[in-house]
C-alpha positions as CSV (number, residue, x, y, z in Angstrom):
1,X,-0.1,0.0,0.0
2,X,1.5,3.6,-0.6
3,X,1.8,6.4,1.0
4,X,0.9,9.9,0.1
5,X,2.2,13.2,1.9
6,X,0.6,16.3,1.6
7,X,1.5,19.4,2.6
8,X,-2.0,21.0,3.2
9,X,-1.1,24.6,4.0
10,X,1.1,24.7,0.2
11,X,-2.0,23.2,-1.2
12,X,-4.3,25.4,-0.2
13,X,-2.2,29.0,-0.3
14,X,0.8,28.4,-2.7
15,X,-1.1,26.3,-5.1
16,X,-4.7,27.4,-4.4
17,X,-6.7,24.2,-4.1
18,X,-7.9,21.5,-2.5
19,X,-6.2,18.2,-2.0
20,X,-8.6,16.4,-3.9
21,X,-8.9,13.6,-1.2
22,X,-11.2,16.3,0.6
23,X,-15.0,17.0,-0.5
24,X,-14.4,20.3,1.5
25,X,-12.8,22.7,3.9
26,X,-14.5,24.0,6.8
27,X,-13.6,27.4,7.8
28,X,-14.1,29.0,11.6
29,X,-14.7,32.3,10.1
30,X,-18.7,31.8,10.4
31,X,-19.1,30.9,7.2
32,X,-20.4,28.3,4.9
33,X,-17.8,25.4,3.9
34,X,-15.5,25.9,1.0
35,X,-16.8,23.2,-1.6
36,X,-13.8,21.1,-3.3
37,X,-14.2,21.5,-7.4
38,X,-11.7,19.1,-7.8
39,X,-13.0,16.0,-5.0
40,X,-12.3,13.0,-6.4
41,X,-15.1,10.4,-4.7
42,X,-13.0,7.2,-6.1
43,X,-10.3,8.3,-3.4
44,X,-12.6,7.5,-0.7
45,X,-14.8,5.1,-2.2
46,X,-12.2,2.4,-3.2
47,X,-9.4,3.5,-0.7
48,X,-5.8,2.3,-1.5
49,X,-3.5,4.8,0.5
50,X,-2.1,5.8,3.4
51,X,-2.2,10.0,3.6
52,X,0.6,11.7,6.3
53,X,-1.3,15.6,5.6
54,X,1.0,18.5,7.3
55,X,0.6,21.8,8.1
56,X,-3.6,21.7,8.7
57,X,-4.5,25.3,10.2
58,X,-7.0,24.9,12.6
59,X,-9.3,27.5,11.1
60,X,-9.5,25.3,7.6
61,X,-9.9,22.2,8.4
62,X,-10.7,19.4,5.7
63,X,-13.3,16.8,5.4
64,X,-13.5,13.3,4.4
65,X,-17.3,12.4,3.5
66,X,-17.1,8.9,4.3
67,X,-16.1,6.4,7.2
68,X,-14.3,4.3,5.4
69,X,-10.9,6.0,7.1
70,X,-9.9,6.5,10.2
71,X,-8.1,9.3,11.0
72,X,-5.4,10.1,13.8
73,X,-4.5,13.5,14.4
74,X,-1.2,15.2,15.9
75,X,-0.9,18.8,17.5
76,X,2.1,19.8,15.5
77,X,4.7,22.2,17.4
78,X,5.5,25.0,15.1
79,X,2.5,27.3,15.4
80,X,0.7,29.7,12.8
81,X,0.0,33.2,13.0
82,X,-3.2,35.3,10.9
83,X,-5.3,38.4,11.3
84,X,-8.7,38.0,10.9
85,X,-10.2,41.5,9.5
86,X,-13.9,40.7,10.0
87,X,-15.3,43.7,11.6
88,X,-12.8,45.8,10.4
89,X,-13.6,48.9,7.9
90,X,-10.1,49.7,7.3
91,X,-6.4,49.3,8.7
92,X,-6.9,52.3,11.2
93,X,-9.5,50.9,13.1
94,X,-7.9,47.1,13.1
95,X,-4.8,48.9,14.9
96,X,-6.9,50.8,17.0
97,X,-8.1,47.7,18.4
98,X,-4.9,45.5,18.5
99,X,-2.5,48.1,19.6
100,X,-4.8,50.4,21.1
101,X,-2.7,53.8,22.3
102,X,0.5,52.3,20.7
103,X,-1.9,52.8,17.3
104,X,-0.3,56.4,17.3
105,X,3.0,54.9,16.9
106,X,2.4,53.2,13.7
107,X,0.5,56.2,12.1
108,X,3.1,58.5,13.5
109,X,6.1,56.2,11.4
110,X,3.8,56.1,7.7
111,X,3.5,59.5,8.0
112,X,7.0,60.1,9.4
113,X,8.1,58.1,6.3
114,X,5.7,59.9,3.6
115,X,7.0,63.3,4.6
116,X,10.5,62.6,4.3
117,X,10.0,61.0,1.0
118,X,7.7,61.0,-2.3
119,X,5.9,57.8,-1.3
120,X,3.7,55.6,-3.2
121,X,1.6,52.6,-3.2
122,X,0.7,49.7,-5.8
123,X,-0.9,46.4,-5.6
124,X,-0.5,44.0,-8.8
125,X,-3.4,41.9,-8.6
126,X,-4.7,40.8,-12.2
127,X,-2.4,42.3,-14.3
128,X,1.1,42.9,-14.7
129,X,3.4,44.1,-17.5
130,X,6.4,41.1,-18.3
131,X,9.0,43.8,-18.6
132,X,7.7,46.0,-14.8
133,X,7.6,42.2,-13.3
134,X,11.3,41.8,-14.3
135,X,12.1,45.2,-13.1
136,X,10.3,44.0,-9.7
137,X,11.7,41.3,-9.2
138,X,15.0,42.0,-10.0
139,X,14.6,44.8,-6.9
140,X,13.2,42.1,-4.8
141,X,16.4,40.1,-4.9
142,X,18.8,42.5,-4.8
143,X,16.8,43.6,-1.4
144,X,16.8,39.7,-0.2
145,X,20.4,39.7,-0.8
146,X,21.8,42.7,1.4
147,X,18.9,41.7,4.0
148,X,20.2,38.3,4.8
149,X,23.9,39.6,4.3
150,X,23.3,42.1,7.0
151,X,21.9,39.3,9.4
152,X,24.3,36.9,8.1
153,X,21.5,34.5,7.5
154,X,20.9,32.4,4.7
155,X,17.2,33.2,2.5
156,X,15.6,30.2,1.4
157,X,13.7,31.7,-0.8
158,X,17.1,32.6,-2.6
159,X,18.1,29.1,-2.7
160,X,15.1,28.6,-5.1
161,X,15.2,31.9,-7.0
162,X,14.8,30.7,-10.3
163,X,11.5,28.7,-9.6
164,X,9.9,31.7,-8.2
165,X,11.1,34.0,-10.4
166,X,9.1,32.1,-13.6
167,X,6.4,31.0,-11.4
168,X,4.5,34.6,-10.3
169,X,4.2,36.5,-13.2
170,X,1.5,33.9,-14.2
171,X,0.0,33.4,-11.0
172,X,-0.4,37.8,-10.5
173,X,-2.2,37.8,-14.0
174,X,-4.6,34.8,-12.6
175,X,-5.1,36.4,-9.2
176,X,-3.4,33.5,-7.5
177,X,-1.2,35.7,-6.4
178,X,-0.5,39.8,-6.0
179,X,2.9,42.0,-5.4
180,X,2.5,44.7,-3.1
181,X,5.0,47.6,-3.8
182,X,6.1,50.6,-1.8
183,X,7.7,53.4,-4.4
184,X,10.4,56.0,-3.4
185,X,10.3,58.3,-6.1
186,X,9.3,55.2,-8.8
187,X,12.1,53.0,-7.0
188,X,11.1,50.1,-4.9
189,X,11.4,50.2,-1.5
190,X,9.2,47.5,-0.6
191,X,8.0,44.2,-2.5
192,X,6.0,41.7,-1.0
193,X,4.4,38.5,-2.7
194,X,1.8,37.1,-2.0
195,X,-0.5,34.6,-2.6
196,X,-4.6,34.2,-2.5
197,X,-7.0,31.2,-1.8
198,X,-10.9,32.1,-1.4
199,X,-10.3,35.9,-0.7
200,X,-7.5,35.2,2.1
201,X,-3.8,36.2,1.5
202,X,-0.5,34.3,2.2
203,X,2.5,37.0,2.8
204,X,4.6,34.5,1.3
205,X,8.1,36.4,0.4
206,X,8.8,40.0,1.0
207,X,11.4,42.1,1.6
208,X,12.8,46.0,1.9
209,X,15.9,48.2,1.5
210,X,17.6,48.1,4.4
211,X,18.6,51.8,3.9
212,X,15.0,52.9,5.3
213,X,15.2,50.5,8.4
214,X,14.9,52.9,10.8
215,X,11.7,54.3,9.1
216,X,10.2,50.5,10.1
217,X,9.1,49.5,6.7
218,X,7.6,46.2,7.9
219,X,5.1,47.9,9.6
220,X,4.4,50.0,6.9
221,X,3.7,47.0,4.5
222,X,0.9,45.2,7.0
223,X,-1.0,48.4,7.3
224,X,-1.2,49.5,3.8
225,X,-2.1,45.5,2.8
226,X,-4.3,45.4,5.7
227,X,-6.5,48.8,3.8
228,X,-6.0,46.8,0.5
229,X,-7.7,43.8,1.9
230,X,-10.6,45.1,3.2
231,X,-11.1,47.0,0.3
232,X,-10.8,44.3,-1.8
233,X,-13.3,42.1,0.6
234,X,-10.4,39.8,2.0
235,X,-11.0,37.9,4.9
236,X,-7.5,37.0,6.4
237,X,-4.2,38.1,6.2
238,X,-2.0,34.6,6.5
239,X,1.6,35.1,7.7
240,X,1.9,31.6,8.2
241,X,4.1,29.4,10.4
242,X,7.4,31.0,12.3
243,X,8.0,33.0,16.0
244,X,8.8,36.0,15.3
245,X,7.9,39.4,17.6
246,X,6.2,41.7,14.9
247,X,3.7,38.3,14.1
248,X,2.6,38.7,18.0
249,X,2.4,41.8,17.5
250,X,0.1,42.4,14.6
251,X,-1.8,39.1,14.6
252,X,-5.1,38.2,16.3
253,X,-5.2,34.5,16.0
254,X,-2.5,32.6,16.8
255,X,-3.2,29.1,15.8
256,X,-2.2,25.7,16.2
257,X,-1.5,23.2,13.0
258,X,-2.0,19.5,12.7
259,X,-0.8,17.0,11.5
260,X,-3.5,14.0,9.9
261,X,-2.5,10.2,9.7
262,X,-5.3,8.3,7.3
263,X,-5.1,5.0,6.6
264,X,-8.2,2.6,5.5
265,X,-10.4,1.5,8.2
266,X,-10.6,-2.1,6.6
267,X,-6.7,-2.5,5.7
268,X,-4.2,-4.4,8.1
269,X,-1.4,-3.4,6.1
270,X,-3.2,0.2,5.9
271,X,-3.1,0.1,10.0
272,X,0.7,-0.9,10.5
273,X,1.6,1.7,8.0
274,X,-0.5,4.0,9.2
275,X,0.4,3.5,12.7
276,X,3.8,4.0,12.2
277,X,4.0,6.7,10.2
278,X,1.7,7.9,13.1
279,X,4.7,7.0,15.6
280,X,7.2,8.7,13.2
281,X,5.7,11.7,13.1
282,X,5.0,11.9,17.2
283,X,8.7,11.4,17.5
284,X,9.6,14.1,15.2
285,X,7.2,16.9,16.8
286,X,9.3,15.9,19.9
287,X,12.9,16.2,17.9
288,X,11.3,20.0,16.5
289,X,10.7,20.6,20.2
290,X,13.8,19.9,21.6
291,X,16.1,21.4,19.3
292,X,13.7,24.7,18.5
293,X,15.8,26.0,21.7
294,X,19.2,25.4,20.5
295,X,18.4,27.0,17.1
296,X,16.9,29.8,18.7
297,X,20.3,30.3,20.6
298,X,22.7,29.5,17.2
299,X,20.6,32.2,15.4
300,X,21.0,34.7,18.6
301,X,24.7,34.3,18.2
302,X,24.7,34.4,14.3
303,X,23.1,37.7,14.8
304,X,25.1,39.1,17.5
305,X,28.2,38.3,15.2
306,X,26.2,39.9,11.8
307,X,26.3,43.4,14.4
308,X,29.4,42.9,15.3
309,X,30.8,43.0,11.7
310,X,28.7,45.9,10.1
311,X,30.1,49.0,9.2
312,X,30.6,51.2,12.1
313,X,30.5,55.6,12.2
314,X,30.6,57.9,14.3
315,X,28.0,60.8,14.8
316,X,27.4,64.5,16.9
317,X,24.6,64.9,17.2
318,X,21.6,66.7,15.0
319,X,22.3,70.7,16.0
320,X,21.4,73.9,14.0
321,X,22.7,74.3,10.4
322,X,26.7,76.5,10.4
323,X,28.9,75.2,7.9
324,X,32.1,76.2,5.5
325,X,29.8,76.9,2.0
326,X,33.2,76.0,-0.2
327,X,33.0,71.9,1.2
328,X,32.0,69.7,-1.9
329,X,28.9,67.7,-2.5
330,X,28.9,64.6,-3.2
331,X,26.5,61.6,-4.4
332,X,25.7,59.7,-1.6
333,X,23.2,57.6,-3.8
334,X,26.8,56.8,-5.9
335,X,28.3,53.0,-5.2
336,X,31.3,54.6,-4.0
337,X,29.5,56.8,-1.3
338,X,26.6,54.2,-0.4
339,X,27.5,53.4,3.1
340,X,26.2,57.0,3.7
341,X,23.0,56.2,2.3
342,X,21.3,54.9,5.4
343,X,22.8,57.2,7.7
344,X,21.7,60.0,5.7
345,X,17.7,58.5,6.2
346,X,18.7,58.0,9.7
347,X,19.0,61.5,9.8
348,X,16.1,62.6,8.1
349,X,13.9,60.5,10.2
350,X,15.5,62.3,13.6
351,X,14.9,65.9,11.7
352,X,11.9,65.2,10.3
353,X,13.6,66.4,7.2
354,X,12.6,65.4,3.0
355,X,14.7,64.4,1.2
356,X,15.1,67.1,-1.4
357,X,16.2,69.6,1.3
358,X,19.5,67.2,2.2
359,X,22.8,67.8,1.1
360,X,26.1,65.8,1.9
361,X,29.3,68.0,1.8
362,X,32.9,66.4,2.4
363,X,34.7,67.5,5.2
364,X,38.1,65.5,5.0
365,X,37.8,63.0,2.4
366,X,41.0,61.2,3.8
367,X,38.9,61.1,7.0
368,X,36.0,59.9,5.6
369,X,34.0,62.6,7.4
370,X,31.3,64.2,5.8
371,X,28.2,66.9,6.8
372,X,24.7,65.7,6.1
373,X,22.9,69.4,6.0
374,X,19.3,69.6,6.1
375,X,16.7,72.5,6.2
376,X,17.4,73.3,9.4
377,X,19.3,71.0,10.7
378,X,22.9,69.1,10.0
379,X,25.1,66.3,11.8
380,X,28.8,65.3,11.3
381,X,29.6,61.6,10.1
382,X,32.8,60.0,10.3
383,X,33.0,56.2,9.1
384,X,35.0,54.3,11.3
385,X,35.5,51.2,9.7
């Protein structure tokens, strides 16, 4: 008797389909079940396989329309994170409910970004031109490379980048996926790829320009996507598994995943193979639980190391403008001075100035000393490495 493994979460959100074994998906969001158009009744009427179905969210559980199976359930170690949107009329309404008095801080960060830069937003859903798609995917790839180099980590998305790049173009045009982009003066600073299943969005791959880190672009992305989802009648914003602080802060539904072992009720071979699979999965979940603590410590150590090797610099306090007007200006966006770009944007955040008003002057090239000069504030910077 054959055994089939099914990544249920992947099937729903990345393939936009329900596995053929299940007749429908039951939702816990007070609505009717989702009927499976690809349901294959032959699989349940004449069962001849053992199914190992994993990553089943507690709010989207599958239904088998038959008594021919035994179903054994195992709660998985990793939890999932989602934002349910029922009852919320805007992103603002959601953050008021979720963050209460801290909601002002989120709005302030978005307003700060939009006052310092020429910011626009666009969601590609149902239509994107190939040339534009190629440009935006190349930007996302560069963002991921820089972000993970900064973290001293490996991006799983980059390991399969050619596959993703080939896949998403058709999915976006078929409304099975979308791409959210935040632009600064027509240059992408946030790019996010998302899947859509039954008016539910799954945030799959996202990154941002790390030079804008001070502006909390992760929060900007979530806020703007929530507004789009509510305007476009979506039910939830799914962030998937992974215990990260921003997910705990934003999500109003932290849920369990379930692993189901499904085998024919009247088959001795099925019972044997199903029981062995059940024991194997139980052991695997136990190992995950033990190993995860060690993994978190390892990640924390790598993060500390990445901070230690980062480029260092010294900055003076922000002060009133007073400088030698003969100092030469430099282009901090050029490759030669790229290390200054993030520092300039940090200055903008602190001084609440617009990027159009800012220039960078070279005080001493050999000493790598510069002045960041805004409309009414300035700051001295010396690169030390």
